[in-house]
N, C-alpha and C positions, 0 to 999 in steps of 0.2 A: 565383842559386840553385844550390845544390850538386846534382851528378848524382844522389846518393842520395835527396835530397828529391823530385826530379822523378820518380824511379823509384817511390817510395812512393805519390805522388799518382796516377800512372798505374795502379799495381797496385790501389789502393783504388777507383779509378773502374771498373776492369774487374770487380772483385768486386761492387760495387754494381749494375752493369749486369747481371751474371749473376743476382744475387738478384732484381732487378726482372723480368727476363725469365722467371725461374723462377716468380715469383709470378703473372705474366700467364698463363703456360702453365697453372698450377694452377687459376687462376680460370676459364679457358676450359674446362678439363677438368671442373671441378666443375659448370659450367652445362650442359655436354653430358651429364654423367652424370645430372643431375636430369631432363633432357629424355628420355633413354633410359628412365629408371625410370618416369616418368609415362606414357610411350608403351608401357609393358610390354615393352620390349626388354631383358629382364633379363640376357641373356648379355653384351650390350655394356655395360650398366650395371655388371655385376659386374667386368668387365675394368678399367673406368676407376676404380671405387671401390677396387679392390685396389691399383692404381697410386697413387692419391691417399693411401691409408692408409700405404703403404710410404714415401711422400715426406713425409707430415706427422705421422703417428702419431695423428691426430685420431680420437676415439672415434666421432664422427658418421659418418665415412667407413667405419670398421670395421662399424658397425651396418648401414649401407645395403649394404655388400658382402655381409654375411650375409643380409640380407633378400632380396637378389637371388638368392643361392644357394638360399635356402629356397623362393622362388617357382619356381625352376627344378627344385626337388626334388633338387638336387645335394648330397645329404647327405654323400657320401664326401669331396668337396672341402672342405666346411664342417668336417667332423670333423678332417681332417688340419690344416687351418688353425688350428682352435681348440686342438687338442692342442699344437701348436707354440707358440701364443700363451700357453697356460696354463703351459707350462714357464718362459716368460720372466716371467710375472706371476701368481705362485702365489696372491696374495691378492686378485686381481681377481674378485670373485664374479659380476660381470656375464658375464665370459667363461665361468665355470663353468655359469651358468644357460643360456647359449646352447648350450654343449656338451650339457647335459642335454636341451635341446629337440631337438637333432640326434638324440640317441639315442631320445627319445620319438617323434619323427616317423618314425624308422626301425624302430619297433616293438621297440626294444631296451629294454624297460621296466625290467629289473633294473639295467642300466647307468645309465639315467636316474635311477632312484631313488637309487642310490649317490651320484651327482654332486649331486643336489638335497639329500640329507641332509648332504653335505659342506658345501654352502652354508649350511645352517641352523646348523651348528656354527661355521662361519667367522665369521658376522656377529653371533652372539649377544652378543659382548662390547661392541658399540657400538650405541647406540640409533639413531643416524642410519642406520647400515648395516642395521639391522633394518627400518626404514621403507622404505629403498630396495630391499632385496631382496624384501620382501613386495610392494611395488608392482610390481616386475618380474614376480614370479610371477603376480600378478593380471592383469597385462597379457597374459601368456601363458595365462591362464585355468587356471592350476595352483593352484586355490583351497586344496586340502588342504595344499600346501607353504607357502602364504602363512599359513595358520592355524598350522601347525607353527612357522614362523619367529617369529610373534608370541608364541606360548606359550613356546617355548624361550628367547626373549629376555627375556620377563617373568620367568621363573624365575631366569635367570642374573643379570639386572640388578636383581632385587627391585623391579620396578615392574609396571605393568599396561598393557595395550594394549586395554582393554575397548571403548573407543569404536571403535577400528580393527577389532576383531573383529566388533562389531555391524555396522559398515559392510560388512564382508566377507560376512556372512550375508545382509545386505540384497541385495547383488549376486546372491546365489544364490537369492533369493526365499524364504529360510528365515526367515520373520518371527518365529517363536517363539524361535529361538535369537538372532536379532537383538535382541529385547527383553530376553532374559536378560542379554546383555552390556551393553546400554544402561543397564538398571536397576542393574546391578552398578557401572557407572561412576558413576551418580548417587549410589549408596550411599557410595562412597569420595570423591566430590567433590560435596557438596551445593550448592556455589556454581555448579555447571555446569548448573543447571536451565534457564537461558535457552538455552544451547547445545543441550541435548537437545531442548528445545521446537522450536527452529528446525529441527533435524534431523528430528524426527517430522512437523513440518509439511510438509517436503519429501517424506518417505516417503508420507504419506497423500495428498498432492496428486498423486503419481505412482502411486496405487493402480489397477492395471489392472482387476482383477475385483471390487473392493469388499470384499475379504477382510481388509484390514489393520486397519480400525477396530476390529472385534470382537476381534482378536488383541491389539492394543495395550491395549484396555480391560481384557481378561481378565488380561493379564500384570501390569498395574499393580495391579489389584484383588487379585490373588493375593499380590503383594509387600506390600501394605498389611496383609493378614491375617497374613503371616509376621512383619512388623515394624511393628506398629501405632503405635509411638512415633516412627517416622521420618516427620516431617512433609513431607519432600521428595517422597515418593511420593504423599501425599494432595494436595499442591499440584499435582503433575503430573496427577493424575486430574481435578482441578477444571479445569485448563487444557484437558485433552482434551475434557471434556464441553462446555466453552465453545466450543471450536473446532467441535464437532459441532452446536452450537446447542441443546444440552440444558441450558438455563439453569436450569430447576427442579432438576434432579438435581445440577448443580454447586453451586447455592445450598444445597441440603440438606447437601452435603458440607462446605461452609464452616461451616454451623451446627454440624455434628457435631464438626469440629476445634475450634471455639470452646468448645463445652461440654466436650470431652474434655481439652483442654490447660490451660484457665484461665490462659493466659500472654499474653493480650492479642492477639487475632486481629482486633481491630476495624478496623485500617487495611486489611487485605485485604478485609474485608466491605464497608467504605466504598468502596473502589476498584471492587469488583465491582458495587456499586449504581450507581455512576457509569457503568460500562460498559453496564449494563442500560438506563439512561436514554438513552445515546447510540444504543443499538440499538432504541429506542422500545418497550422492554418495560416500560411504565409501571407496571403492576400489581406486577410483581416488584420493580421498583426501589423503589416505595413500601413494600412489605413489608420489603425489606432495610433501609431507613433507619428504619422503625418498630421493627424488631428492635434496632437500635443505641440508639434513643431509650429503649427499655424497660429498658436497662441503668442508667438513672438520670441525673439532671441533674448529679450529681457526676462522672460519667465525662467525661474530657477531650474525648472525641469527640462529646459530646452536641450541642453547638451546631452543629457542621458537619452532623451527620446531620439535625438539625431544619431547618436552612436548605435542605438538599438535598431533604428531604421536601416542603417547601412549594413549592420550585421545580418539582419533578416534578409535583406536584398541579396547579400553575398551568398548565404546558404541557399536561398531559393534559386539563384542563378546557376549554381554548380550542382544542385540536387537533381540533375537529369543526366541521361546517358551521354548526350552530345550537346553541351552548352553552346549557345549561339555566340559566335565570335564578336559580333557587333555589340551584344549585350555585355560581354566580358570587357571590351574596350571602354564602353561607357562606364561600367562599374569601376574599372581601374582609375578613370579620371575622377569620378566622384570620391573614391577613397583617398586619392592623392590630394584633392582639394580639402578634404576633411582634416588631413594631418596638420594643415596650417591654421585650422579653426578651433580645434579642441585642445584642451590643456594636455601637457606631456603625460601627466600621471593618469589621464583618462584615455590614452591613445592605444592601449594594448590590443583591443579588438580590431581597431582600424588597421594597425600595422600587420597583425596576424592575417587578416583577410587580404590585404594588399599584397603581402609577400606570397601568399598562396596563389592568387590570381596571376601575378607576374611569372612565378616559377613553374607552376603545374599546368597552367592553361594557356599562357601567352609565350612561353619559352624564353622569357627575359630573365635568365638565371643570374647574370651578373648584377642586374639592377636589384634583384631581390636580395642578393648577398650584401650589396652595398647598403641597402635600406636597413637590414638587420644590424649590421655593424655600426652604422650611424646612430640608430636608435639606442643601441646598447651604450655607445659612447655618450649619448645625451642623457643617460640614466632615466629612460622613460618607464622602466618596468620595475615591479617588485622582484625580489630575488628568485622566487619560484617561476614567475613569468619569464625572467631572463633565461633561465635554464631551458624552458620550453622553446623559446625562440632559438636557442643554440641547437637544440635537437633538430629544429626545422632547417637551420643552417647546414647541419650535417646532411640532411636529406637533399638539399639543393646542390651541395658539392657533389653528391653521388649522381644526381640527375645531370650535372654539368660535366660528367665524365671525369670526376676527380675523387675516386674512392679513398685515396690515402688521407686527404684532408678530412673527408667525412668520418673515417675511423678515428682520426685524431680528435675531432670535435666530440664524437660520441664518448670517447675515453675521458675527455675533460669533464663532461657532464656526469658520467658515471662516478668519477672520483669526487666531484663536488657534492653529489647527492647519493652517496654510496648505499645507504640503507633506506632509501625512499622509493616510492613507485616511479618517480622520474628517473632515478638512477637505474632501476631495473629495466625501464623502457629503453634507456640508452644502450644497455648491454644487449637487449633483445634486438635493437636496430643493428648492432654490430653483427649479431648472428644472422639476421635477415640479409644483410649486405653480402656476407659470405655465401649464403644460400643462393641469392640472385646470381652470383658470379660462378656458381658451380662448385664451390668449396664445401661440399656437403659434410665431410667428416669434421672439419673445423667448426662449422655451424652447429653440428649436433653436440659437440663438446660444450659450447657456450649455452646451448638450450638445456642441456642436462642440469647445469647449475641453476638455471632460472626456474626449473620445475618446482623448487621450494620457495619461490618468491613470495613475499608477504602480500604482493599485489595479486589478487585473485585473477584479474583479467590477463595480466602478463603471464602468470603461471599456467593458465589454461591455454593461452596462445602458444607458449613455449612447448607444452606437452603435446599439443596438436601437431605442431610442425615437426617435433622430434619423432613422434610416432610415424608421421608421413615419410620422413627420411629413412627411418629404420625399416619400414615395411617395403619400401620401393627401391632404395638405392642399390642394394646388393643383388637384385634379381637380374637374370639374363635379359639383355636388350633393353634394360630399364634406364641405363644412364642417359641415353639419347633422349628418351621421353621425359626423364627427370629434368634434363636441361631445357627442353622445350617448355615444360610446365613451369619451371623456375622463371624462364623468360616471360611467360604469360603473367606470372605473379608480379614480376617487376613492372610490366605494363599496367597492371591494376594499381600498383603503388604510385606510378607516375601519371595516373588518370588517363592513360591511353587505352580506353576500353575497347575501341575497334580492333586495335592490334592484339589485345588480350584475347578477344573472341576468336580472331584468326588463328592465333597460336593454339588455343584450346581445341578448336575445330580440326586443326591439322593432326593432333594426336588421335582423334576419332577416325579421321580418314586414313591415316597410316597404320594404325593399330586398333581396329574396331573391337577386338576382343581383349584388349589390354586391361590389366587390373587397375589402371589409373582412370578408367572411364567414370567411376563413381566420383573420383576427385575432380574430374573435369566438370561434371554436372554440378557438384557442390560449389566449385569456384564460380561458375556462371551464376548460380543462385546468389552468391555473395555480391557479385557485381550488380545484379538487378536490385538486390536489397539496398545496397549503398546508393543507388541512383533513384530510389523511390518507387520502383515497379514491384510492389509487394505481391501482386497477383502472379506475375511470372516467376518471381523468386519462390513463392509458395509452391507452385507446380513442380519446380525442379527439386526443391527440398523433399517434397512428397515422393517424387520418383526415386530419389536416393534411398529414402527410408523404406519404401515398399519393395523395390527391386533388389537392393543391396542390404537387406535387413541383417545379414550375417556379418557384414564388414564393420570396421571400426568407426566409420562415419555415420552409421545408422542412427545412433542416439543423438549425435550432433544435429543431423538433418531433421530428425523428428522434433527436437527442441526448437530449432529455428522455424520449422513449419508452424508450430504452435504459436510462436511469437508473431509470425506473419498474419495468422488468423486473428489474433488479438488486434493487430493494427488495422485489419480489414473489418473489424467489428463482428467477426464470425465467432462468437464466444462459445457456442456449442461445439464447433469443430476444434477450437483450441482446447477446450476441456477434454474432449475425447483423446486428443493427441497427448496431453499431459498424463492422463490416466494410462495410456498405452506405454508411454515412456517409463513411468514408475513401475508398471507391472512387468514389462518385457526386458527392461534394462535397469534392474535394481542397483547395480554397481556403478552406474553412470555418474560422472561428476556433475551432471545437470539435474539429478533427482531432487536435491534440496531446493534449488530454485524453482523446479517444476512444481513441487509441493506448495511452495509459497505462492506462486502465480495461480495455481489451481484453487488454493484457499480464497484468494481474492475474487476469482470468478464465481466460485460457489457461494461465497458470502453475498456477493452482489445479486445473485439470482434467487437467493432464499427469501 
């Protein structure tokens, strides 16, 4: 090897070693600087960050050097440094804003104003620079200069920063001006309504003194008066009323838009009706669908409204402890009439409701069976819907005192949908049938398989019933009470709630100190919950959670109690219950969902 080549290799090695050692030194200095800064040793931090900036030129080192000087109130040093840096980087608006802050903190307000105005002029030609400079002003709480930056940039670039200006005034709690800019943004960008709704949802969720809602409502209403033909403002107002739970007012607004525009607002009204149904506002939902039906059968949306109307009427009629027979008979006739009026492919909800009314409430088991079989033969359903109807067929066979046919149907569904939630539900129904008839060991064998079901709901239900059987079946004198309890469960399944209550009460009367008492209370709570009496359900769930806090149902009861409080709009009580569940029962299967629900409530209150 030639001497020159050896020399070059040695020289390169030395250079690399120097670079490496320099990097190690810088890294050590950076770690030490961070430590000094966190420990509030700002003089030492400033010395190191100055050195690091001179060596690297990194903006982060420069920023922390200046922060350290600011914390030391050493504005003279900061000013000299920034003037020097500004001469080298005349277009660096970050340096200029920092210099302006030095003047501002030194009470040199005219000098600060001159520098800040220079920044506004410097960044106006570039949208990204406008955003960055405004954000820096906001970080320093120089809100007026942030506003000036947006407005000057908007004028020069012929664009707008209305959303950003609205956010700026939100930070200053000037909700009136916030709304002015938000609504101006919506006026110029009608498709931004979802973005604005999300923003307003955040604003109202963080309303400290409860003043925002009325300001938002008044601002939107005023805008509608100024521009009545702009439907974006009307839709925003409807959304606002819905968020506030003012469903009647929101619905009236929808009617008004529909009558005023004549441009086909039916889909919005239909979707609103479905939302009302999901919120258990049954009367308003019925009114909504009836309004659409009155537009005439020739209207394309008529059939959908008609089906949804009957579905809501069905749910409303059965969602009580003791449905009125005359109403059930009338509903049965309405559903039967509907079958001849709607298309086969649209008839699933009608058949489902009619079969339930006939079998579970009017005792017409054979008619229900015939209807299911006829509907399947007519190919009225999608494949998944057909399997759900077959599950119901199995239920009706069992109600009709034909458990063997029920088991056969459940097995067919399980085989057809073996790895799906419907298949798991079929197996669960087989286990429940065995449980209802006192075959507790066989039921538990089926339930143990279902504990690993991919369907969370089925897995939880299977685990709950399996634990119940494990805890109670092998105890002395329990088999009799277990059979009574299972019979009560069957009465719940068959919607014979009066008989269910009598069976449950008999356990309390015969065995007042029995370990099943908490299960009796929990089952009663479930009945009240299923029939819409959330107040009574809540009371019983709380009794189980408080009195039987040591038993396996305690966390279940506490979770259901929290859910009931949410339905009753008692969010503080729901929040307390979720906190207690997470703290007292960290191993509960409900803790994950409790955290999720708690986060929703907490976010809504902040």
